[in-house]
C-alpha positions as MATLAB code, in Angstrom:
seq = 'MGKMLIRNIGTLVSGDVSDPILDADSILVSDGIIGAVGSDLSAEGVDIIIDAQGTTVTPGLIDSHCHVVIGDFTPRQRMLDFLDSELHGGVTQVISAGEVHLPGRPKDAAGVKALAILAAKAFDNFRPGGIKVRGGALILEPGLTEEDFAEMAREGVKTVGEIGLGKVKKPEDAAPMVAWAKKYGMTVMMHTGGTSIPGSSVVTADQVIATNPDVVSHLNGGPTSVSPEEARKIVMETDLVYEISHCGNPKMILEVCRLTREKNAYHRVVIGNDHPSGTGVVPLGILRVLNMIASIGEIPPEIAVCMASGNTARVHKLDSGFIEPGKAADLVIMDAPMGSVGDDALAALAAGDIPGVSKVIVDGEIKVQKSRNTPPPKRAATL';
ca = [
       6.963   24.629   -4.681;
       5.056   27.203   -2.635;
       2.066   26.925   -0.328;
      -1.279   25.189   -0.756;
      -4.386   25.427    1.396;
      -7.130   22.806    1.292;
     -10.198   24.123    3.054;
     -13.894   23.337    3.543;
     -13.107   19.676    4.220;
     -16.147   17.718    5.325;
     -14.384   14.647    6.758;
     -10.651   14.390    7.385;
      -9.228   10.876    7.800;
      -5.950   10.897    9.736;
      -4.330    7.602    8.680;
      -4.020    6.604   12.339;
      -6.253    3.639   13.288;
      -6.232    4.742   16.933;
      -7.707    8.172   16.057;
      -9.018    7.917   12.488;
     -11.124   11.103   12.162;
      -9.629   14.528   12.787;
     -11.654   17.448   14.086;
     -10.432   19.861   11.433;
     -11.501   21.306    8.095;
      -8.244   22.657    6.639;
      -4.739   21.521    5.673;
      -1.867   23.903    4.983;
       0.942   22.541    2.811;
       4.329   24.196    2.419;
       6.994   22.977   -0.010;
       5.436   19.535   -0.258;
       5.122   18.997    3.503;
       2.035   19.258    5.691;
       2.591   22.384    7.769;
      -0.627   22.650    9.738;
      -3.945   20.871   10.233;
      -6.831   22.740   11.835;
     -10.014   24.726   11.313;
     -10.388   27.915    9.293;
      -6.644   28.152    8.620;
      -5.484   31.455    7.136;
      -4.915   31.725    3.377;
      -2.331   34.484    3.775;
       0.670   33.894    1.520;
      -0.908   30.831   -0.066;
      -0.305   30.166   -3.765;
      -3.032   27.571   -4.398;
      -6.367   27.215   -2.618;
      -8.442   24.066   -3.047;
     -12.055   24.131   -1.914;
     -12.909   20.553   -0.915;
     -16.618   21.412   -1.167;
     -17.413   19.545    2.054;
     -15.994   16.254    0.765;
     -13.545   13.770    2.294;
      -9.764   14.099    2.404;
      -7.591   11.095    3.213;
      -3.882   10.351    3.165;
      -2.680    9.063   -0.167;
      -3.395    5.336   -0.299;
      -0.388    3.004   -0.263;
      -0.396   -0.254   -2.204;
       1.607   -2.611    0.008;
       2.077   -5.269   -2.686;
       2.953   -4.555   -6.322;
       5.159   -6.591   -8.669;
       6.825   -3.793  -10.606;
       9.755   -4.479  -12.926;
      11.480   -1.499  -14.585;
       9.474    1.447  -15.877;
       5.701    1.612  -16.064;
       5.334   -1.695  -17.913;
       4.330   -5.167  -16.791;
       5.767   -8.022  -18.861;
       3.375  -10.449  -17.159;
       0.274   -8.802  -18.637;
       2.021   -6.810  -21.409;
       0.456   -3.576  -20.242;
       1.779   -0.040  -20.240;
       1.080    2.722  -17.705;
      -0.495    0.492  -15.054;
       1.192    2.462  -12.261;
       0.010    5.793  -13.630;
      -3.452    4.242  -13.814;
      -3.289    3.171  -10.151;
      -2.551    6.791   -9.217;
      -6.023    7.619  -10.559;
      -7.398    5.209   -7.944;
      -6.047    7.375   -5.119;
      -2.807    5.409   -4.659;
       0.164    7.731   -4.180;
       2.797    5.083   -3.414;
       3.337    1.415   -4.212;
       5.681   -1.041   -2.528;
       7.427   -3.641   -4.635;
       7.080   -7.202   -3.372;
       9.809   -8.334   -5.753;
      10.615   -7.802   -9.410;
       9.889  -11.466  -10.112;
       8.182  -10.886  -13.467;
      11.350   -9.643  -15.172;
      11.964  -11.864  -18.221;
      15.115  -13.855  -17.551;
      15.209  -12.790  -13.919;
      18.583  -13.776  -12.455;
      18.421  -16.386   -9.729;
      21.957  -16.272   -8.397;
      23.179  -14.158   -5.493;
      25.051  -11.597   -7.610;
      22.148  -11.256  -10.027;
      19.366  -10.713   -7.489;
      21.532   -8.222   -5.646;
      22.214   -6.302   -8.853;
      18.525   -6.325   -9.803;
      17.451   -5.041   -6.394;
      19.946   -2.175   -6.505;
      19.027   -1.311  -10.104;
      15.275   -1.283   -9.450;
      15.657    0.712   -6.238;
      17.749    3.379   -7.937;
      15.619    3.472  -11.093;
      12.377    4.090   -9.214;
      14.060    6.662   -6.999;
      14.450    8.660  -10.222;
      11.149    7.766  -11.896;
       7.588    8.463  -10.751;
       5.054    7.288  -13.339;
       2.425   10.012  -13.524;
       3.727   11.228  -10.163;
       3.200    8.026   -8.151;
       6.008    7.044   -5.778;
       7.446    3.554   -6.160;
       9.603    1.786   -3.591;
      11.319   -0.584   -5.977;
      14.156   -3.041   -5.546;
      12.586   -5.707   -3.338;
      15.233   -8.391   -2.977;
      14.224  -11.991   -3.734;
      16.200  -14.324   -1.473;
      18.464  -16.792   -3.242;
      21.207  -19.082   -1.877;
      24.654  -17.563   -1.503;
      23.673  -14.114   -0.220;
      25.910  -12.959    2.639;
      25.626  -10.362    5.369;
      27.983   -8.105    3.424;
      25.589   -8.286    0.473;
      22.779   -6.981    2.682;
      25.000   -4.234    4.041;
      25.949   -3.174    0.505;
      22.360   -3.216   -0.712;
      21.228   -1.119    2.241;
      23.965    1.423    1.465;
      22.750    1.563   -2.135;
      19.115    2.196   -1.223;
      17.470   -1.235   -1.067;
      14.843   -1.065    1.661;
      12.724   -4.192    1.176;
      13.003   -7.954    0.995;
      10.348   -9.207   -1.410;
       8.091  -12.157   -0.777;
      10.141  -14.937    0.757;
       9.103  -18.106   -1.019;
       9.306  -16.742   -4.561;
      13.007  -17.563   -4.785;
      14.890  -20.747   -3.977;
      15.284  -19.775   -0.325;
      12.065  -21.123    1.169;
      12.765  -23.043    4.388;
      12.791  -21.074    7.651;
      16.219  -22.415    8.591;
      17.613  -21.011    5.320;
      15.674  -17.751    5.384;
      15.972  -16.821    9.075;
      19.656  -15.737    8.974;
      18.983  -13.571    5.916;
      15.915  -12.073    7.579;
      18.048  -11.165   10.591;
      20.617   -9.490    8.309;
      17.903   -7.597    6.442;
      16.384   -6.264    9.657;
      19.828   -5.365   11.004;
      20.310   -3.056    8.017;
      16.858   -1.496    8.231;
      14.987   -3.446    5.558;
      11.319   -4.430    5.791;
      10.799   -8.153    5.141;
       7.761   -9.620    3.367;
       6.844  -13.299    3.142;
       4.555  -15.210    0.810;
       1.790  -17.034    2.674;
      -0.647  -19.738    1.633;
      -0.831  -21.677   -1.610;
       1.196  -21.289   -4.771;
       0.839  -18.214   -6.949;
       3.293  -18.382   -9.851;
       5.416  -21.231  -11.247;
       8.311  -21.755   -8.870;
       6.476  -20.676   -5.733;
       5.405  -23.128   -3.059;
       2.905  -23.573   -0.246;
       3.892  -21.628    2.884;
       2.364  -22.591    6.226;
       1.711  -20.490    9.306;
       4.415  -22.378   11.221;
       6.948  -21.570    8.504;
       5.992  -17.896    8.660;
       6.294  -17.791   12.438;
       9.700  -19.501   12.344;
      10.969  -17.043    9.703;
       9.600  -13.948   11.490;
       9.022  -11.479    8.633;
       7.712   -7.941    9.107;
       4.732   -8.481    6.797;
       2.748  -11.660    6.193;
       1.731  -11.185    2.574;
      -1.842  -11.860    1.382;
      -3.180  -13.756    4.388;
      -6.396  -14.098    2.377;
      -4.498  -15.787   -0.429;
      -2.465  -14.800   -3.413;
      -4.647  -16.223   -4.918;
      -4.774  -19.538   -2.994;
      -5.235  -18.869    0.706;
      -4.232  -20.548    3.908;
      -6.978  -22.388    5.778;
      -9.062  -20.514    8.361;
      -7.141  -22.417   11.068;
      -3.806  -21.252    9.652;
      -5.038  -17.657    9.403;
      -6.242  -17.822   13.013;
      -2.776  -18.888   14.124;
      -1.173  -15.855   12.447;
      -3.720  -13.376   13.800;
      -4.213  -14.778   17.287;
      -0.815  -16.222   18.198;
       1.566  -13.602   16.781;
       1.982   -9.836   16.604;
       2.930   -9.931   12.918;
       1.561   -7.405   10.446;
      -0.557   -9.172    7.847;
      -1.912   -8.170    4.489;
      -5.310   -8.377    2.820;
      -4.868   -8.400   -0.951;
      -7.143   -7.784   -3.881;
      -5.804  -10.670   -5.975;
      -6.653  -13.165   -3.241;
      -9.475  -15.366   -2.023;
     -12.560  -13.138   -1.436;
     -14.171  -15.540    1.047;
     -11.025  -15.472    3.178;
     -11.183  -11.676    3.246;
     -14.273  -12.046    5.403;
     -12.567  -14.563    7.683;
      -9.497  -12.364    8.097;
     -11.754   -9.395    8.872;
     -13.627  -11.466   11.445;
     -10.383  -12.540   13.120;
      -9.144   -8.954   13.074;
     -12.276   -7.732   14.833;
     -12.077  -10.549   17.373;
      -8.420   -9.798   18.173;
      -8.873   -6.006   17.874;
      -5.837   -6.104   15.577;
      -6.754   -3.212   13.287;
      -3.254   -1.725   13.620;
      -1.696   -4.887   12.142;
      -3.508   -4.937    8.790;
      -2.125   -3.528    5.534;
      -3.818   -3.519    2.130;
      -2.214   -4.707   -1.105;
      -3.285   -5.063   -4.704;
      -0.832   -7.900   -5.495;
      -0.792   -7.035   -9.162;
       0.270   -7.564  -11.877;
      -0.727  -11.173  -11.395;
      -2.572  -13.961  -13.098;
      -5.713  -12.284  -11.767;
      -4.873   -9.260  -13.884;
      -4.108   -5.570  -13.428;
      -6.796   -3.690  -11.501;
      -6.043    0.024  -11.039;
      -8.823    0.337   -8.440;
      -7.749   -2.775   -6.532;
      -6.992   -0.926   -3.297;
     -10.338    0.897   -3.326;
     -12.060   -2.402   -4.105;
     -10.504   -4.033   -1.047;
     -11.553   -1.061    1.065;
     -15.157   -1.305   -0.040;
     -15.169   -5.083    0.494;
     -13.839   -4.933    4.042;
     -15.982   -1.900    4.939;
     -19.230   -3.219    3.456;
     -19.264   -6.979    4.063;
     -16.201   -7.320    6.303;
     -17.682   -5.029    8.976;
     -14.530   -2.914    9.292;
     -15.387    0.764    9.889;
     -14.582    2.588    6.636;
     -12.347    5.164    8.293;
     -10.325    2.305    9.836;
     -10.129    0.614    6.429;
      -8.612    3.773    4.938;
      -6.033    3.896    7.736;
      -5.085    0.275    7.000;
      -4.277    1.361    3.440;
      -2.280    4.401    4.518;
      -0.811    4.870    7.999;
      -0.457    1.162    8.801;
       1.565    0.560    5.638;
       3.617    3.709    6.127;
       4.532    2.613    9.635;
       5.760   -0.882    8.760;
       7.681    0.340    5.686;
       9.093    3.412    7.483;
       7.649    5.933    5.014;
       7.358    9.687    5.476;
       3.721    9.681    4.356;
       0.484    7.885    5.271;
      -0.651   10.279    8.006;
      -2.232   13.713    7.873;
      -0.116   15.514   10.420;
       2.494   18.279   10.366;
       5.872   17.160    9.078;
       4.572   14.361    6.858;
       4.713   14.387    3.068;
       1.618   16.007    1.595;
       0.297   12.911   -0.183;
      -3.471   13.446   -0.156;
      -6.656   12.292   -1.864;
      -9.889   14.251   -2.132;
     -12.917   12.045   -2.763;
     -16.674   11.842   -2.358;
     -19.480    9.366   -2.810;
     -19.984    8.625   -6.510;
     -23.015    9.918   -8.337;
     -25.956    7.606   -7.687;
     -24.529    6.097   -4.500;
     -26.738    5.634   -1.462;
     -23.831    7.006    0.578;
     -23.706   10.697    1.445;
     -19.901   10.886    1.473;
     -16.849    8.788    0.591;
     -16.843    6.788    3.826;
     -20.551    6.032    3.591;
     -20.008    4.942   -0.006;
     -17.292    2.498    1.071;
     -19.596    1.126    3.767;
     -22.251    0.633    1.100;
     -19.811   -1.228   -1.152;
     -19.334    1.588   -3.671;
     -16.086    2.923   -5.131;
     -15.696    6.598   -4.139;
     -15.238    9.204   -6.826;
     -11.744   10.718   -6.714;
     -11.579   14.409   -7.633;
      -7.964   15.282   -6.734;
      -4.762   13.344   -6.011;
      -1.839   15.266   -4.518;
       1.722   13.939   -4.209;
       4.340   15.884   -2.254;
       2.111   18.937   -2.372;
       1.598   18.867   -6.152;
      -1.714   18.089   -7.839;
      -1.058   15.040  -10.012;
      -4.671   14.103  -10.800;
      -7.218   16.841  -11.446;
      -9.988   14.364  -12.237;
      -9.723   10.593  -11.953;
     -10.090    8.763  -15.247;
     -10.892    5.471  -13.474;
     -13.286    6.114  -10.595;
     -16.926    7.057  -11.121;
     -17.568   10.825  -10.973;
     -18.037   12.175   -7.451;
     -21.250   13.810   -6.310;
     -19.183   16.859   -5.331;
     -15.759   17.687   -6.729;
     -13.065   19.815   -5.147;
     -12.315   23.036   -7.021;
      -9.302   25.325   -7.366;
];
């Protein structure tokens, strides 16, 4: 795979909400892994040099909520290549929240177990356009046993999809399965708020707290939100990680941002697209959430980027999401779009604009030379 040097970086976002901007202008990548981060790093022995032209480099964005099925096709919206298209929005990895849109999805214990294992293994071997997919998010159904969770973990299942989308809904039914999932290293997600698809149900804050998932999905609604009082309970009375999603209630995004600022809970927020959904398929959904929370939600733009990278990587135990030695070299080079009042990508987000993406790198390989979905950047990185 060789060595790559990215130099002349104007702003380097770390992915870490506690220290979001790095004092460095260069990244050295070796065999797909970040080897060094610093200033004026040597180009000796380097195979590829990218001149960032003074623009912004961030970790690859991570979509914490995507309803994949099998392959790069969504039966719900009958669209092809939606994952490849999301890559062009700076997203280098998506997390399945459950393959619930599969036509004829099995709803028995053996069937959901088989589907989770199949999807996990399939996406381990398939990267649409180069994007990484953590597939195989188990939907909880009655009859699952601890041995089932142990077997699924051995076979590569790492996630429990949104609790509430299957027949297991009550905390007393879900809690034992959640404990088994966590015992075997899985990350557990839970639907929150009003109904989303036929078969789902309203999930209250008390039900979430009693179930104790790792991620409270779409606290701002998916699309129907919890009340401001319910959201306050999750943010103020728990330490749970919670998600802001694109396919949710936009007014509640502002309330969740306000609560986050009040609690100083920046490290607990992850960003999801929650597509494909009835709202549609929006390849730039993650960037749209970032510009909403940075412009009208009063979240500093560099913190917003970290919510969509390092925070998600931490809760899902990924090897990416941070720009630091030893992490996977999943990187995005972006700038303010032409015509923006912002001088760089972060200023553009704060102004409510979508940045222009000029390069997307996954595991040290350039997968997008020029985004087909974002507006053109004022300055573009060059080889």
